C-alpha positions as CSV (number, residue, x, y, z in Angstrom):
1,M,-1.8,23.9,6.8
2,P,-0.9,20.6,4.9
3,R,-3.9,20.1,2.2
4,P,-6.6,17.2,2.7
5,F,-5.2,13.8,1.3
6,V,-7.6,12.7,-1.7
7,R,-7.3,9.6,-3.9
8,R,-9.0,10.1,-7.1
9,R,-9.3,6.5,-8.2
10,Y,-11.3,4.1,-6.5
11,I,-9.6,1.3,-8.1
12,V,-5.9,1.2,-7.4
13,D,-5.4,-2.3,-7.2
14,W,-7.2,-4.5,-9.7
15,K,-5.8,-8.0,-8.2
16,L,-6.6,-7.4,-4.9
17,Q,-9.9,-5.4,-5.0
18,G,-11.1,-7.7,-8.1
19,S,-10.4,-10.7,-5.6
20,L,-12.2,-9.1,-2.7
21,C,-15.2,-8.1,-5.2
22,L,-15.4,-11.7,-6.4
23,H,-15.6,-13.1,-2.8
24,G,-18.2,-10.9,-1.8
25,L,-20.5,-11.5,-4.8
26,L,-19.9,-15.3,-3.9
27,Y,-21.0,-15.1,-0.3
28,G,-23.9,-12.9,-1.5
29,M,-24.7,-15.3,-4.0
30,L,-25.3,-18.1,-1.2
31,V,-26.8,-16.1,1.0
32,L,-29.5,-15.1,-1.7
33,V,-29.8,-19.0,-2.7
34,A,-30.5,-19.5,1.4
35,I,-32.8,-16.9,1.2
36,G,-34.5,-17.8,-2.3
37,G,-34.3,-21.5,-1.2
38,G,-36.1,-20.7,2.4
39,I,-38.9,-18.6,0.4
40,F,-39.7,-20.6,-2.8
41,L,-38.9,-24.3,-1.2
42,P,-41.8,-24.1,1.2
43,L,-44.1,-22.6,-1.5
44,L,-42.9,-25.2,-4.0
45,W,-43.5,-28.1,-1.4
46,N,-47.5,-27.0,-0.7
47,L,-48.0,-26.6,-4.6
48,G,-47.0,-30.5,-4.8
49,D,-49.3,-31.3,-2.0
50,S,-52.3,-33.0,-3.4
51,N,-54.3,-32.4,0.1
52,N,-53.9,-28.8,-0.2
53,V,-56.1,-28.2,-3.2
54,A,-58.2,-25.1,-1.9
55,G,-54.7,-22.8,-1.3
56,L,-53.0,-23.9,-4.5
57,E,-54.6,-20.9,-6.4
58,E,-53.4,-18.5,-3.6
59,Q,-50.2,-20.0,-3.1
60,A,-49.7,-20.1,-6.8
61,I,-50.3,-16.4,-7.1
62,V,-47.7,-15.7,-4.3
63,M,-45.0,-17.9,-6.1
64,I,-45.7,-16.0,-9.3
65,Y,-45.8,-12.8,-7.1
66,L,-42.0,-13.3,-5.5
67,H,-40.7,-15.2,-8.8
68,E,-41.5,-11.6,-10.7
69,R,-39.6,-9.8,-8.0
70,F,-37.1,-11.9,-6.6
71,W,-34.5,-11.5,-9.7
72,L,-34.6,-7.4,-9.3
73,L,-34.0,-7.9,-5.8
74,A,-31.2,-10.3,-6.4
75,A,-29.6,-7.8,-9.0
76,A,-29.8,-4.8,-6.6
77,C,-28.4,-7.0,-3.6
78,A,-25.3,-7.9,-6.0
79,A,-24.8,-4.2,-7.0
80,I,-24.8,-3.2,-3.6
81,V,-22.4,-5.9,-2.9
82,V,-20.0,-4.8,-5.3
83,L,-20.0,-1.1,-4.7
84,G,-19.5,-1.9,-0.9
85,A,-16.7,-4.2,-2.1
86,I,-15.2,-1.5,-4.0
87,K,-15.6,0.6,-1.2
88,F,-14.5,-1.4,1.5
89,S,-11.2,-2.6,-0.6
90,H,-10.6,0.6,-1.7
91,R,-9.8,1.7,2.4
92,I,-7.5,-1.4,2.6
93,A,-5.5,-1.2,-1.1
94,G,-5.2,2.5,-1.3
95,P,-2.6,2.4,1.7
96,L,-1.0,-1.1,1.0
97,V,-0.3,0.1,-2.6
98,R,1.9,2.9,-1.3
99,Y,2.9,0.9,1.7
100,K,4.5,-1.6,-0.8
101,R,5.8,1.7,-3.0
102,N,7.5,2.8,0.0
103,L,9.0,-0.2,0.9
104,R,10.7,-0.9,-2.5
105,W,11.9,2.4,-2.3
106,L,13.5,1.8,0.9
107,A,14.9,-1.5,-0.4
108,D,16.5,0.7,-3.0
109,G,18.2,3.1,-0.4
110,K,15.2,5.9,-1.2
111,M,14.0,7.7,1.9
112,P,10.1,8.4,1.4
113,P,8.5,10.9,3.2
114,P,5.9,10.0,5.9
115,L,2.8,7.8,4.2
116,R,-0.3,9.7,5.0
117,T,-3.9,7.7,5.3
118,R,-7.3,9.0,5.1
119,D,-9.5,8.9,8.2
120,G,-11.4,5.7,7.1
121,D,-8.4,4.1,5.9
122,Y,-7.2,0.5,7.6
123,L,-3.8,-0.3,8.0
124,K,-3.1,2.4,9.9
125,E,-1.0,0.8,12.5
126,E,1.1,-0.7,9.9
127,V,1.6,2.2,8.3
128,A,2.7,4.1,11.4
129,C,5.3,1.1,12.0
130,L,6.7,2.0,8.3
131,N,7.0,5.7,9.1
132,A,9.0,4.7,12.1
133,A,10.9,2.6,10.3
134,V,11.6,4.8,7.4
135,A,12.6,7.8,10.3
136,G,14.7,5.5,11.7
137,V,16.9,3.9,8.8
138,A,17.4,7.9,8.1
139,Q,18.8,9.1,11.4
140,R,20.9,6.6,11.2
141,V,22.0,7.1,7.8
142,E,22.6,10.8,8.7
143,A,24.5,9.8,12.0
144,I,26.7,7.8,9.6
145,R,26.9,10.9,7.3
146,K,28.1,13.0,10.1
147,A,30.7,10.4,11.3
148,H,32.2,10.1,8.0
149,R,32.5,13.7,7.1
150,A,34.4,14.1,10.7
151,M,36.5,11.2,9.7
152,R,37.4,12.3,6.3
153,R,38.4,15.7,7.6
154,E,40.6,14.1,9.9
155,L,42.1,11.9,7.2
156,L,42.4,14.7,4.6
157,A,44.3,16.7,7.3
158,L,46.8,13.6,7.6
159,A,47.0,13.0,4.0
160,G,47.8,16.4,3.0
161,G,44.8,17.1,1.4
162,G,44.7,13.5,-0.4
163,V,47.1,14.5,-2.9
164,G,50.8,14.6,-3.2
165,P,53.7,12.2,-1.2
166,A,51.7,12.6,1.7
167,A,49.0,10.4,1.0
168,A,51.1,7.8,-0.1
169,P,50.8,6.0,3.2
170,Y,47.1,6.7,3.5
171,A,46.4,5.4,0.0
172,A,44.0,2.1,1.4
173,L,42.5,4.4,3.8
174,L,41.6,7.0,0.9
175,A,40.4,4.0,-1.3
176,A,38.2,2.8,1.7
177,D,36.7,6.1,2.3
178,A,36.3,7.3,-1.1
179,E,34.3,3.7,-1.4
180,L,32.1,4.4,1.5
181,S,31.5,8.0,0.1
182,Q,30.1,6.2,-3.0
183,K,27.9,3.6,-1.0
184,L,26.4,6.9,0.9
185,E,25.6,8.5,-2.1
186,G,23.3,5.4,-2.5
187,F,21.2,6.9,0.0
188,R,18.5,9.5,-1.2
189,E,15.2,11.1,-0.3
190,V,12.1,11.3,-2.1
191,E,10.3,14.5,-1.9
192,S,6.8,13.8,-2.9
193,G,4.4,10.8,-1.7
194,D,2.9,10.4,-5.1
195,E,6.2,10.7,-7.6
196,L,9.5,9.4,-7.3
197,V,11.8,12.7,-7.0
198,A,15.5,11.9,-6.2
199,V,17.3,14.5,-4.4
200,P,21.1,14.5,-5.1
201,A,22.5,13.8,-1.2
202,A,25.8,13.0,-2.3
203,T,29.0,13.4,-0.2
204,P,31.7,14.9,-2.3
205,A,34.8,13.0,-3.4
206,L,37.9,12.9,-1.7
207,A,39.4,13.5,-4.8
208,S,37.8,17.2,-4.9
209,G,39.7,17.7,-1.7
210,E,36.4,19.8,-0.2
211,G,35.5,19.5,3.2
212,S,31.9,19.4,4.6
């Protein structure tokens, strides 16, 4: 039974998560400005009304009371926004960091294992598409390897093992086969989803004369 997938860090992409936190703070501040304006402006308007002398003391007390507590509430709201943005962004940045890493590996000819996500992560559909793409490429590479091994056996049989006078008429084919073998060696698997571990997956060179 595979062990549960747990990330050890909440900040995995400073640029993305920092941007989301800043945007969250910006919108949170705009909300606080709107709330503060809705609370304080009417009181200030009434305090400046010379016809409302009787209620000035009561309104001043309310104004002082709100002012003493508003900034504490604003700081608490900012902390909630930041913590919420970090948690929310972690659900995006966590899969996205590994998504980009696996794409880079695939571009380098490395076949990573299926990318896992946690229950609350976003980008699940995109991750499933990437896993399917990697599996499809790996299957096609393996099919090419099998076809190459079969072709090489036939070629070596015709060329007398690839050495001696019998190989001369097949020199161009042997060279092309060796080049293809070298190209196929560039496709390797990655054992771990967290660390890059190159697994030798080379096709033996024709010069060795070994079959598969």
